[in-house]
C-alpha angles and dihedrals in degrees: 000000000000129000093268091056090051093052118120092234127071112202121207117191112218125191115229124214090258091056094250118135120240133178135230116200118204116188112228138175107253091194096068140033129226088255089060091049089053090053091049089053091049091052089049089057091054096253112166101170137033117193119206154085123278124228140173094273097050098034093110090058092048091048091050090050090052089061093047137073090262120100116223107215110206113221128197092229134015091236089058089050091055092051091047089054091047091052090048090052093048094050098043104029088229120109114271114220127218128183137198143160122255133284115012092007092057092043089057089064090061100086098053090041092055091045090054092055094048090047094048092243124147113240137159117206115197123185139165121250135195113281121271087245091069104023093101096060141047106289141166109284090351107155129161093247095168091059092043094055096038098088094054103041138061091238134007120187147155120239094224099171135029091235092062095061102092094048095042095048091048091047091048094055093041092054095042094051100038117097121300089037122210146140131303126195127207125182118204116199112227094238091050091049094058097037119109113272120241112272094235096038111126136155114274122240115270111236117198113204116238117243109258129224122241119254110266090218092054091046089054092051092048091048090055090055092047093051092049095047120101100182108027122169134188125226110194119196143182093287091064090054093048090050093052089235097146096112092046092048092050092050091047093051095045097047093046096033094231121154117237129218124180137205118239090262091048095055112129096031089098124034113258091215095053115117089236095049116113096178129228116336114248114264102187102019135044097242135168093284089058089051088065089060091047089063098038122112093188132032119200104200108200114192091335120157123193095232089064095062135358107252091215087077093061099032106028096163094042092228103106114108114244133203109199117205114186143111091259138032120275124259114258114262132153089230095047104056104162116219094186129009125198105194103187141082105331096220093050091048091053091048092049092052093045093052094045098047100031 
């Protein structure tokens, strides 16, 4: 790299309508590349591991990671890297990060990335992409990766300029980790990755949302249903586990004497050996746990999401009253007609109901 390449100004020559040449000067930091800025942003988000396979087009990012506090975990296949990142995200609650080169390497990340979204798991998929200088034409391993990932992630985007990195990385983690969690995909063109980073480019502050209180009016409505119910039952899902609401759920069940069933993804949020535990609701067969729902006149769905378990199996006639406790409204379904929804912190909602009814 000569002195001109190290200069703090990158000059782009633009042709005017009259054919005259003009210049646009963009101030950049000659001491670091865009790849290094990406790694700084990842460190700012608390990333400790990146799972993936290096390649020619993302080698600057891998090299920058090697000089950082982040450990690059070499996988044998990009698909394996995506599942490793998904597992990391599921266990920690923080977005797992997977990395790949462009073309087939990036496409191999697709399965684990899609699985993370369907399993409500935070994940960031980063891959290389052909340079901006050849993205507009037929090119070796040039695939529209942004369009390919779009149907299975919460956000899919191209990092088209070095200056966009801090905002795009912060947005990616915010979207991936906000309820309902899921995957985000970012493609980094190879010429952008190795370009000088903006002089003032820096990671953005990480803002953690404050847990919100349930609506008093909704709590009052839910309490009325609980007091009128004769055979209530709880269905605890993945959202309850993500929210760390196990102690609140146990107190709620014990004070009110309500039996608790879980989805497969909700297993562990309520002790299996507890006298009120019904176990995981049957997925393929109508077993004894399902019989509890057959007799129920009220279902308290705690952190339950419809993709975990088809509601027709617990409310086949669609006439059982439902209290929905989650950070977000329920999906529309004829067999999941919510009577009362408490859209706030799950633990605080459970505590409010326990105190009011108990």
